[in-house]
C-alpha positions in Angstrom: -0.1 0.5 0.2 1.8 3.9 -0.7 1.9 5.8 2.2 1.5 9.4 2.5 3.6 10.5 4.8 6.0 12.7 2.5 2.4 15.1 2.1 2.5 18.2 2.6 4.8 20.9 1.7 1.3 23.6 0.0 -0.9 23.2 3.9 -3.2 20.6 2.2 -4.8 18.5 3.8 -3.9 16.1 1.5 -2.9 13.3 4.1 -5.6 12.6 5.2 -7.7 12.8 2.3 -5.3 10.0 1.1 -5.8 7.6 4.5 -9.4 7.8 4.1 -8.9 6.9 0.1 -7.2 4.3 1.6 -10.5 3.3 4.8 -12.6 3.9 1.8 -10.8 1.1 -0.7 -10.3 -1.2 2.4 -13.7 -0.8 3.2 -13.8 -4.0 -0.1 -11.1 -5.8 1.0 -13.4 -6.0 4.4 -16.5 -7.6 2.7 -14.1 -10.5 1.3 -12.2 -10.8 4.1 -15.3 -11.5 5.8 -16.6 -14.0 3.1 -13.3 -15.6 3.9 -14.0 -16.3 7.7 -17.3 -17.1 6.8 -16.0 -19.8 4.2 -13.5 -21.3 6.7 -15.9 -21.8 9.8 -18.2 -23.2 7.4 -14.9 -26.1 6.1 -14.6 -25.9 10.4 -18.0 -27.6 11.3 -18.8 -29.1 8.2 -15.7 -31.3 9.3 -17.4 -30.9 13.1 -20.4 -32.8 11.7 -18.8 -34.8 9.8 -16.6 -36.1 13.0 -20.1 -36.4 15.4 -21.9 -38.5 12.2 -18.5 -40.7 12.1 -18.8 -41.0 15.6 -22.6 -42.1 15.4 -21.8 -45.0 12.4 -18.6 -46.6 14.6 -21.6 -47.0 17.0 -23.9 -48.1 14.3 -21.3 -50.9 13.1 -20.7 -51.7 17.1 -24.3 -52.6 18.2 -24.4 -54.1 14.5 -22.6 -57.0 15.1 -23.4 -60.2 15.9 -20.9 -60.3 18.9 -22.1 -57.8 21.2 -25.1 -59.6 22.4 -25.4 -63.3 23.1 -22.1 -62.4 25.9 -21.0 -65.4 27.9 -19.2 -64.8 31.2 -17.0 -67.6 32.5 -15.6 -67.5 36.5 -13.1 -70.3 37.3 -12.5 -71.3 41.1 -8.9 -71.4 41.1 -5.4 -70.6 38.4 -5.7 -73.6 37.5 -7.7 -72.9 34.2 -8.1 -70.0 31.7 -10.6 -69.3 29.5 -12.3 -66.9 27.4 -15.7 -67.4 25.5 -17.7 -66.5 22.5 -21.5 -65.8 21.7 -21.4 -69.4 21.1 -20.7 -70.6 24.3 -24.0 -72.0 26.4 -24.5 -71.3 30.2 -23.5 -74.0 32.5 -21.2 -75.4 35.3 -18.6 -77.6 35.1 -16.0 -79.4 37.1 -12.5 -79.7 36.0 -9.4 -81.4 36.6 -6.6 -81.4 35.3 -4.2 -83.2 35.6 -1.1 -83.4 33.8 -0.1 -80.9 31.0 1.4 -81.8 27.3 4.8 -80.6 27.6 7.4 -80.4 24.2 10.3 -82.8 24.0 14.1 -81.8 24.7 16.6 -83.4 23.6 20.9 -82.2 24.7 23.6 -83.1 23.4 27.1 -84.1 25.0 29.3 -80.9 25.6 31.7 -79.8 23.0 34.9 -77.7 23.4 34.1 -75.3 21.3 30.9 -73.6 19.4 31.7 -72.2 16.4 33.4 -75.2 14.6 32.6 -77.2 12.0 31.2 -81.2 12.3 32.0 -82.5 9.6 31.4 -80.5 5.8 28.0 -80.4 4.8 25.0 -82.5 5.6 21.5 -82.6 5.5 19.9 -83.4 7.6 16.5 -85.5 9.0 13.8 -84.9 11.7 10.6 -87.9 11.7 8.2 -86.6 13.6 5.5 -89.1 16.1 3.0 -88.3 13.1 5.0 -90.3 11.4 5.8 -86.2 9.1 9.7 -86.0 8.2 11.9 -82.5 7.6 14.5 -82.2 5.5 17.1 -79.0 5.7 19.9 -78.6 3.3 22.6 -77.4 6.0 25.2 -76.1 4.1 28.8 -75.5 4.6 28.6 -74.1 8.4 27.5 -77.0 10.9 28.5 -76.0 14.2 27.3 -75.9 16.6 26.2 -71.4 16.2 25.4 -73.1 12.2 23.8 -76.2 13.2 20.8 -73.6 15.3 21.1 -70.6 12.8 19.8 -73.1 10.2 17.6 -75.5 12.9 15.8 -72.4 14.1 15.3 -70.5 9.7 13.3 -73.8 8.6 9.9 -73.0 9.6 9.2 -76.3 8.6 11.5 -78.8 10.7 9.9 -78.8 13.8 11.8 -78.4 16.3 14.3 -75.4 17.7 17.9 -75.1 18.6 19.5 -73.5 21.7 23.0 -73.8 22.6 24.1 -73.1 26.4 27.1 -73.1 28.6 26.9 -76.1 31.4 30.3 -74.6 32.4 32.0 -78.0 31.8 35.5 -78.8 30.4 32.9 -79.1 27.1 30.5 -76.5 27.7 28.9 -76.7 24.6 25.5 -78.3 24.6 23.0 -78.1 21.7 19.3 -78.8 22.8 17.3 -79.2 20.5 12.9 -78.5 21.5 10.1 -79.5 19.9 8.3 -76.4 18.7 5.1 -78.0 19.3 3.7 -79.6 23.0 1.9 -83.7 22.9 3.5 -87.0 22.3 2.6 -86.6 18.3 5.1 -83.2 17.6 8.2 -85.6 19.7 10.8 -86.0 17.1 11.4 -90.2 17.1 14.6 -89.8 14.2 17.0 -87.5 13.7 20.0 -88.3 11.0 22.2 -86.4 9.0 23.2 -87.6 5.7 25.9 -87.0 3.3 28.2 -85.7 6.7 29.2 -89.1 8.6 30.2 -87.2 11.4 28.4 -84.6 12.6 25.3 -87.8 11.7 27.4 -89.4 14.6 26.9 -86.8 17.0 23.1 -86.3 15.9 21.8 -89.4 15.3 18.6 -90.0 17.7 16.8 -93.0 17.2 14.1 -92.9 19.8 15.9 -93.6 22.7 19.0 -92.1 24.1 22.3 -92.8 22.4 25.9 -92.3 22.8 25.2 -88.3 22.4 22.4 -87.3 23.3 19.6 -87.9 25.9 16.3 -86.8 26.4 15.8 -83.9 28.9 12.5 -83.6 28.8 9.8 -86.3 26.8 6.4 -84.7 25.5 3.3 -85.6 26.9 -0.7 -84.8 26.1 -1.7 -83.0 28.8 -4.7 -85.1 30.7 -7.7 -83.5 31.5 -11.7 -84.2 32.8 -14.8 -82.4 32.2 -17.7 -83.0 34.5 -16.5 -86.7 34.7 -14.9 -87.3 31.0 -11.6 -88.0 29.7 -10.5 -85.7 27.7 -6.4 -85.8 25.5 -5.1 -83.4 24.0 -1.3 -82.3 22.1 -1.2 -78.8 24.0 -2.8 -77.1 27.0 -5.1 -74.8 24.7 -8.6 -76.9 23.7 -11.0 -75.1 21.7 -12.3 -78.0 21.1 -14.3 -79.6 24.1 -17.0 -77.2 25.0 -18.9 -74.9 22.6 -17.5 -71.4 22.3 -14.9 -72.4 24.9 -11.7 -72.4 24.9 -9.7 -73.5 27.8 -6.4 -73.3 28.5 -4.4 -75.0 30.7 -2.2 -73.8 33.6 -1.8 -75.9 36.0 -2.6 -79.0 37.7 -5.6 -79.3 40.3 -3.6 -82.6 42.0 -7.0 -83.8 42.5 -8.9 -81.5 43.8 -10.8 -80.6 40.4 -11.5 -76.6 39.9 -15.1 -75.1 39.1 -16.4 -73.2 35.6 -19.5 -71.7 35.2 -20.1 -70.5 32.7 -23.4 -67.6 32.5 -25.3 -65.2 30.2 -23.7 -61.9 30.0 -25.6 -58.9 29.2 -23.8 -55.8 29.8 -21.8 -56.5 26.3 -25.3 -55.5 24.8 -26.6 -53.2 27.5 -23.4 -51.0 26.3 -23.6 -51.2 22.9 -27.1 -50.2 23.2 -26.3 -47.3 25.5 -23.1 -46.1 24.1 -25.4 -46.0 20.3 -28.1 -43.7 22.0 -25.2 -42.0 23.2 -24.0 -41.4 19.9 -26.9 -40.4 18.3 -28.2 -37.1 20.9 -24.1 -36.2 19.8 -24.5 -36.4 16.6 -28.2 -33.9 17.7 -26.4 -31.5 19.6 -23.6 -31.3 17.2 -25.7 -29.9 14.5 -28.1 -28.0 17.2 -25.0 -26.3 18.3 -24.0 -25.5 13.9 -27.6 -24.8 13.4 -28.9 -22.6 16.7 -30.0 -18.7 15.4 -29.9 -16.5 18.4 -32.7 -13.7 18.0 -30.9 -10.5 19.4 -27.3 -11.9 19.8 -25.3 -9.4 17.6 -24.0 -12.4 15.4 -27.4 -14.6 15.6 -26.2 -17.0 13.1 -24.2 -20.0 13.6 -22.3 -21.5 10.8 -24.4 -23.9 8.7 -27.7 -21.9 9.7 -30.6 -23.0 7.2 -27.9 -25.1 5.9 -29.1 -27.9 3.6 -26.4 -30.8 4.4 -26.7 -30.3 8.3 -30.4 -30.1 7.9 -30.3 -34.2 5.5 -28.5 -35.5 8.4 -30.0 -34.8 10.5 -34.3 -35.7 8.6 -31.6 -39.1 7.3 -30.7 -40.3 10.4 -34.3 -39.6 12.3 -35.7 -41.5 9.5 -32.9 -44.7 9.5 -33.7 -45.1 13.2 -37.7 -44.7 12.7 -37.9 -47.3 10.4 -35.8 -49.7 12.3 -38.4 -52.4 12.9 -37.6 -56.5 13.2 -41.0 -58.1 11.6 -39.1 -62.3 12.3 -39.8 -60.6 15.7 -42.0 -58.0 15.7 -39.8 -56.2 16.9 -39.2 -52.2 17.7 -36.8 -49.5 19.5 -39.5 -49.0 22.1 -40.5 -51.9 22.5 -36.9 -52.3 24.3 -37.4 -49.2 26.2 -35.6 -46.9 23.7 -37.4 -44.0 23.4 -37.4 -40.9 21.6 -38.7 -37.8 22.9 -40.9 -35.5 21.2 -39.5 -31.9 22.1 -35.6 -32.3 21.5 -35.6 -35.5 19.2 -33.4 -37.4 21.5 -33.2 -40.9 22.4 -33.1 -42.8 26.2 -32.7 -45.9 27.7 -35.2 -47.3 30.0 -32.7 -50.1 31.7 -35.5 -52.2 32.8 -37.4 -52.5 30.6 -34.2 -53.3 27.8 -32.8 -55.8 30.7 -36.1 -57.2 30.6 -36.1 -57.4 26.4 -32.7 -59.1 26.8 -34.1 -62.0 29.4 -36.9 -62.3 27.1 -36.6 -62.1 23.4 -32.8 -61.7 23.3 -33.5 -63.2 19.4 -35.7 -60.1 18.4 -33.9 -57.7 20.2 -29.8 -59.1 18.1 -32.1 -58.9 15.0 -33.4 -55.4 15.5 -29.8 -54.5 15.4 -27.8 -57.1 13.6 -30.2 -58.4 10.5 -29.5 -56.8 7.0 -31.6 -55.0 7.7 -31.2 -54.3 11.1 -30.3 -50.9 12.7 -27.8 -51.2 12.0 -26.2 -51.5 8.6 -29.6 -48.9 8.4 -27.0 -46.6 10.3 -23.9 -47.3 8.5 -25.2 -47.2 5.2 -26.9 -44.0 5.5 -23.8 -42.8 7.3 -21.6 -43.2 4.3 -24.2 -41.4 2.4 -22.4 -38.0 3.9 -19.1 -38.9 5.1 -17.4 -41.7 2.5 -15.2 -39.7 -0.2 -18.4 -39.3 -2.4 -20.5 -37.9 0.2 -22.4 -35.0 0.5 -20.3 -33.1 3.5 -17.2 -34.4 2.3 -18.8 -32.3 -0.9 -19.6 -30.1 0.6 -15.9 -29.6 2.7 -14.6 -29.3 -1.0 -16.7 -26.9 -2.9 -16.2 -24.9 0.3 -12.5 -25.4 0.2 -13.2 -24.0 -3.2 -14.4 -21.0 -2.0 -11.7 -20.5 0.2 -8.9 -20.7 -2.3 -10.5 -18.5 -4.8 -12.2 -16.0 -2.2 -8.2 -15.4 -1.9 -7.3 -15.2 -4.8 -9.8 -11.8 -4.7 -8.0 -10.9 -1.5 -4.8 -10.6 -4.1 -6.2 -9.5 -6.7 -8.2 -6.7 -5.3 -5.6 -6.0 -2.8 -2.7 -5.3 -5.9 -5.1 -2.8 -7.3 -6.0 -0.6 -4.5 -2.2 -0.1 -3.9 -1.9 1.1 -7.7 -4.9 3.2 -7.3 -3.6 3.9 -4.1 0.2 4.4 -6.1 -1.4 7.1 -8.6 -3.7 8.6 -5.7 -0.7 9.7 -4.1 1.5 10.9 -7.6 -1.6 13.3 -8.5 -1.1 14.2 -5.0 2.5 15.1 -5.0 1.5 17.2 -8.0 -1.4 18.7 -6.6 1.0 19.7 -3.1 3.9 21.1 -5.6 2.1 22.4 -7.9 -0.2 24.1 -4.9 3.4 25.2 -2.8 4.3 27.2 -6.4 0.8 29.4 -6.3 1.5 30.5 -2.9 5.1 31.0 -3.0 4.4 32.9 -6.2 1.8 34.5 -4.6 3.7 36.1 -1.5 6.2 36.7 -4.0 3.9 39.0 -6.1 1.8 40.3 -2.9 5.5 41.8 -1.7 6.1 43.5 -5.0 3.0 44.9 -4.6 3.1 46.2 -1.0 6.9 47.6 -2.7 5.2 49.2 -4.6 2.0 50.6 -3.6 5.2 52.3 -1.0 7.1 54.1 -2.8 4.3 55.4 -4.7 3.3 56.7 -1.7 6.0 58.3 -0.9 
């Protein structure tokens, strides 16, 4: 912008006049800035609206999952077992007696003086497990204890892990082979090496103690009984005995069976439903704050007052809710204790009525939210039309961002024009200032001359 500090030698109020012209020109910029502020406020408001819709969609997707209904709570009588359940489990009481845990086989080889010296050269390692599987491994050039451990551990199919330990003796380095899975069927019955006689003599194992190897720990299966029924398992994790229940065996019960109680737990369903109601009410609060009009206020309008997108969100979400009805079980929201306030449109939950519905009509409540035409999917699909990449909120934000960009370009162009115009004014005012100053000087000179002539004539 042009400055006016050098104007004023003529005595005319040209600086004040330029300031007034500048302020008048800047009014155009103020209008553009006001429009920029309004557009930026709308972008922010759309972001808040989108977040609220996304939060409501997330709650709808949660309540729309079948896992949210029919949960089973478990309680065990001791630390001997741990339990996880799915909604496929059935309430009941069980007595679990663990007499033996599943273990892995460990083979311990004779000590070696050095862990980096190769035993023979090359060779192919073969390991046969009790289940009949035989796996082979090309050992390569490094057949030291370190090389063997590295090669065995790098093969995901060999069935065993290898470790080198130091027992502190004169020949301290000992190779340990441990089956990767517990249970008798995963134990090694035969280990041999072809193509390397020295290494074969060291590693050879045929299901019994050999010259260079002893069985540190034998593989065994887990043994337990559930309600008097004997069960054998290769793993300490058992998930195919009681429907919907995974048992983890931690220790034996020493002849004192531990209890396992499975009971119906509606806490998960209630939490999902209450979160859903809370998210919907939060969406309404957000829309209300973004669209309200305050009569008598200096700035009565909010960023989205009268906005069609915000109105559409409120209308379509309400319709998706009110249209929720499960024809199979003749169930709707009001029947399970969820009602709408006629003044605010917000939802409320009658916990007593909801508890009764979950107790008496659990499948009906579940279907109302989780079926293909259930409320969970209806809300989620409706939300997508607003917040996905081509949704109306996304489109509105994109359009408003373009408006902000265009207004900035308009502001910059207008600012440049004003600067040029003020430069022109200043140049013209400088010329006027100089001209008036010269005229003032000439007028002063003529006045002096006339005064002198008048004095001479009088004499």
